[in-house]
N, C-alpha and C positions, 0 to 999 in steps of 0.2 A: 382414435389411437392415430399418433402421428410417429413416424420411424426415422430416425437420422444415422449418420454414417460419420463416426471423428477419426481422424487418422492417428491422434494421440488424446488421453483424456486423464486427467489428475484423478485419480481415485483415492479412497483412504489407503487402501494397502501399495499405494505407489503409482507409476506411470504405466499405462497399458497400451496398447497399440490397436488399429481398428476396430475400434469399439462400435458396436451396433448398439443405438439407445433409443429405448419407444417410450412415448410420454402419452399419458391418457388423457382424457377428456376434461379432467379435473387439473390438468399442468402438473401432476405426479408421475414420477419417473417409474413405470410398469416394469420395465426390464432394460438390464445393462449388459451386455455379452461382449466380452474381448475377443478379440482374433476373428471376428465374422463380418464379413465386407458385404454389405445387403446391397445388391444392385439397384433395388428399385427405392433405397433410402436417399433423403436429402442429404447430401455432401455438406459436412462443415470444411470451412477455410481455413483450419488452423488449428492450433492444440487448443483443448479446453479444459479451463480452471472453474471449481465452484466460483459463485459471486462473492463478494466480498459485502457481508453488513456493515453499514455505520451505524454503531450504537450511540451515539451521542451528536444530535442537532439541535440549533437555535436557528432555524431557517429564516428567521427577520433579520438575523445578523450579516447575512450573508452579502447584504445592500451596504453594510457599513464597511468591507474590507477595503483596506486603502484610505480612509478617512481620518485615521488617529496617527496618522504617522507625521505630526507636523513639527517633531520635535519638541518636549516637553521640558518642563522643570526638574530638577536635581531630584524631585521624588516623583516623577511619573512613574506610575505603577498600575496594575492590576486594578487599584480602587481609585484613580484618576480616569483610568480607559472607561472604567463604569459608571460612572459621572456622564459621560459624554455620550454612552450607549445610552441613559434615561434620556438626555435630551434627544437624541434623534428618533428614539421610538415615539415621543409624544405626537408625532403629525401621521403615524402609519393608521391607516385605515382597513378594514377588514379586506377590501379590493386588494390594496395593497401589500398587503399579506399574504394574500393567495397569487398573485403576480409572481413575488419574490421566491414562494416556496417553490410554484411549479418551476421557476425556470433553476434552482436550485436543484430540484430532483431531475430534473432532464440533465443537468451538467453530471450531477452523480452515475446515473446510468452510463453517460456517453464515457467516464472515468473508470467502470466496471465495479461500482458500487450498484448492487441488486433488492438492496432492502435497507430501511432506515429507522432509528428510533428518535421521536419528535419528542424532546424534552421542552412541554408547551407549557411555559407561563404568562404568555401574554393574552389575558383572560377578558379584560375590561376596556370603554373607552378611554379617552384621552382624560377626561375627570375621574374615572376608576369607578364608574357605573357601569353596571352589567347592561348587555345586550338585551333586546326583545327576546331573543334568543340567547340563554347563558353559555351554549354551546356554540354559539357563532364562530367565533376565533379557531377552535380545536375543528370544526367542521371543514373550515378552510384549509386549514391543512389535509384532511382528507382528501375535500375536492381536488385539489393540487396532486395529491398521490395518483388519483385516479386518472389525471389527465396525463401525467407523465408513465403512469405502469409500473411504479415501484412500489415493493412490499413495504407495509408501514407499520411498527408499532407505536401507537399512540399514548405517551407518559402525560396526561394531564398532571400537572405542577400545583402542590398546596405552597404557599408562601404566604405566611401570616404576620413575620416579624422581621424587623431589620440587622437583629444581634442576639446573640446567647440570653437566655434569659428572659425570652418572650417579651425584648424590647420594641416599642411602636414603631410600626415601618414609617419612612421618611417618602417625602412628596412625590420623588421619583419612581418610587414602588408602587403607584396606586393602580397601575393596572393591573398588576400581579396579584392583590391583596385576596384571599377568599377566607370566610369562617369556616368550619367543619362540616357543618350543616351543608352551607352552598356548595363547597367542595364532594361531601357525597351526593349531593343530587346531580350537581355535573359526572361523575363517573358512573350513576345509575344510568342518565342519559344517554352518555356517550356508550355505554354497553349495550343499550338496545338497539340503537343505532347502526352499531358494528356487528351486532347480532348475525351469524352466518357470510358476512362478508369476506370472500376468498381475498386473502394476501392481508389481512387484518387483524391485529391483535392489539388489544388494550390491557395497558398496566395502569401504574402510576407512580410519583416522583413526588416524596416531602421533598422540597429542593435543596435543604442541608440543615444541619444541627443549627446554622445559624438562622434561619426562616421557619425553622417549627420546633414548638417545644417537644418533651419526651411525650407526653401526653396526647400531644395532636398527632404525633409519630406513631401512638399507639393506635389512633383511631383511623387513620391512613391503612395502616396496616390491617383492622379489623375492617375497613368497611371495602378493600381489596377481596380478602376472603372469603367476605358474603358473596361477592362477583365470581371469583376464582381463585380456588388455593392456587394456582400452578404460575397466576398472571405474575407479569416481572414487575421490580421495584428498583429503581435506581433513586441515587441520592448524591449530590456532590458532598465531597471529605478530603478534608487538608489540603485545599489547591497552593495555600497561602499562608507564609509564617506567621502572618498576623492571625488568620483563622487557629492555628494551633496554639497563639499565646491568649487569642480571647478564650478560647475552651479552655485552656486552665486554669483563668483567672474566675471561670463559669462553675467550673464543676471540680478541678482539680485532676481532670485526666484530657489526655489529648482527643481529637475528634474519632480517630480508628480504632483508639483504644476505648473510648464512651460504649462505640458500635460492639467493639467484641465482648465487651462485659456486661451491657445492658439488652441486647437485642439477639434474637437466633438467626446470626450471620448464617447464611446458607448460600445454596446454588442459584435461588430466586433474585438474588441480589445483587446489583452492580454499583461499584463504589466507583464515579466521575473523577478521575485525575489521582486520588490516594497519592499526591507525590510528595507531601511531608510526614514518613513514617520510619517509626524506630526499627531495629532490625526483629525485636520481637512482634511488634504489629506487622510486620511484612511478611514473616511467618506464618501469624495467626489467620493472616486475610486468603492467602494459600491454602492453609488447612481447611478453610471453611465453604471452599470450592465455592466461594465468591467470584466475580470477575471485575478487574479492574480493569477500568474504562480509558483508556488512553488518548490525549488527543496533541501529537505532536506538535503539529504547525500552530496550533491554538495555544498552547503551553510554551511556546518559544515565544511568541508574538508577546503575549502577556508578561515573559518574564517569571513562570511559577517556578523553575527549577527543576531538579533531576530525579526522576523515579528511579528507586534502586532495582533496576530491571534484573540484573546478575542474580541477586540475592532471590527475588521474586519467584524468577524463574528455574532456580535451581530448585526451591522447594515443589514444583509444578504445579506454580500459581497457572490460573486460567487470565487471559487478557484478550481485548478487541480493541478496533480502533475507531475513533468517530472524527467527527467534522468540529463539530462544536460551533464556533464562530464564524467557520468556513472562509478563514484567511488561505485556504487550500481546499480542494475539490478532488483529491487525488490518493485511492489506498496505495498506491504503489510509493506516492512521494511520502504519506504519511510512516510508512514502515522505516523508509530511507532514514527519516527524522529521526524515528526513534533509535535504531542502531547508531548514526552518527551522534546522538546526543550521549550516548552511553561511552563512544571511544574520545570525545573530546573531553568527557570527566575522567577516566582513567587512564587515557594517554594509549590506547592499546585500538588494537582492530579485530573485528570478528567478536565481539564482546558476547552478544547474544545466541552463541550457537558453541555447543559445548563436545560435540563429536568433533573427532579430526577429521577432518575432511568430507564433515556433512554440509550441505546448501544450506547457507544463512536464508537464503529468499528463500528455498522451500520448507525450512521451519518455520518462519517469522508468518509466513502466508499462511500456513494451514492452522497453525494456534490460532493467529487472529480471526480467521474465517468460522475456526468451532467456537470461540470467545464470542465473538459476536453474536454468532447462530444463539448461542446461550443466552445471551442479554436480552435478545429481541426475542425469545421463546417461540420462533419460528422454525420451521422442519426445513434449514437451509444450512449452510457451512461446507457441506460435503456432498458427491456425487455419488448417489447409493439409492436400488430401490426402496422407494417410499418416500424418498424425500421429494422435495419441490424442484422440479424443472426451473433453477435458478443457475445459469450459468454464462461465461465468459468466453468469447474465441479471441484469444492471441494474434494480434495482428505482427505475421512473421515477416512484413515487407518492411516494417520499420525497420530501420538499420541496426539498433541496438541488437536486435531478436534473431537477426538474421543466422542461419549456420548454428545457431544454438540447438540443444536437445534436453529434454527432462525437465530437472531443476534449474538447467540452464537458463530458461527461458524466465522463470521467475528472478533468478539473480539479477539477469540483464533487465526486466523490467523495474525491477526496484532500486539496481544498484548502477545501472548503466545511463549511457545517455538518452534515454528514449522519449521519444516525443509524443506517440501517437502508440502506445502500447495495445489498446483495445480497438476491436474490428466489428466482432458483434457481439449482442447483450440479448439473453432470453430472461424474462421472470414468468413463472408459472405456465410456462409453455409458452408463450407468446414472444416474437420477437419485436423487443422494446429499441434495441438500437443495431441498425444493421451499417456495412461499411464507415463505420465510427461516427454516423449521424442519426438523429432522433427525428421521427417525423415530425415532430412539434418544435423542434430546436428555432428553427428562424421565427415563427410565428413568437413563442415565447420571448424569444430576443426581443422584439419588436416593443409587446407590451411591457417587457423589463426596462427595457431604453426609455419609454415614457412616462414609466412610473417614477424612475431616478430624477428624468429629469426635472419632475416639480418638484420632488422632495429634495433636492439640492438646491433648487433656483436662491 
């Protein structure tokens, strides 16, 4: 049992002062008592908030950040960016992927993310052949998470086709492709390897309705249910207008409309992006209890468009935030971009808070943490007895946070000029970042630098 004393803690019911937190040997909160100052407890150096789950990651794309900003043709778009991504990944080895993922996960921890959902589709070698161990690439992400000490929900991806209607994959997708039988074997293998592992959870991700047929989507769900009927299911949906148009040409239905009509959309589902939805679809997703997985920095980078956040949040829709291609690795920045995008669209301020006088930062942070926890299917996202001890100690020495109180700390961290809002980070009862630095940060950066030097030569 470990004993901590926090001067201020963000609990589900609000901020509390002088909180005693006891963490058991398995890394879960066993006692949480406000108004008690334990003389023998380890003193925490600032206000404590729940760690943020990152609900959508393609770790290898971290190494691409900044490489595609060269000025493109008039038609430069997500689809031309995707072609550049295909060319980049042709050179990646399993060692490269582990080095990149390790560096990324350490950066996440230093920024205040304490868990991540890895939407993993880079399965095979450069020729599209399976490795001797078909789970090689997936296990490299697990190894990276082990080194960093971050919570991980691993989402192996079924990718089988290039577009709606089961069109054959293109050459650039050869490293992604699985048959249903091979994918089911991969899921079974990973279930055995992750069984009983602390901080680890397994789900699955049919990549999108472009990349799987309805029959294959059903097979993924069946395989997942054989493993665990509560395991999370993630899918890309309606990120781009072209995707919506192609879906209409294929089925007469928009992607989210198809999911609402043809599947049992429920709280175990996460719809990544869901950018282009009608009002009816927006409210339908909210009613289903599914999570909208929003990635504002990547969506801005790719020119995806604006999510209908006011309507969705008014319908009590659940959402979380993700890094996706990792052009940004900062949960506070993602929430700022989320709100600022809505301001630019509506030409108003404080768009995503409805209660007069309520803290926008407080509302966004709490809802994103809870939605992210649901998407990862992990016991995180709030500080309470029985939850995992995943928390962030804010850095009140950052000028933006100085002399703030309560939700003012979150307003300042998200919307102020904060440079280093995170001081210390705990995951599962273990300190992973102290005074802003992960103990493996320098070594991971050296390995990452050497890897990028070779890849970009």
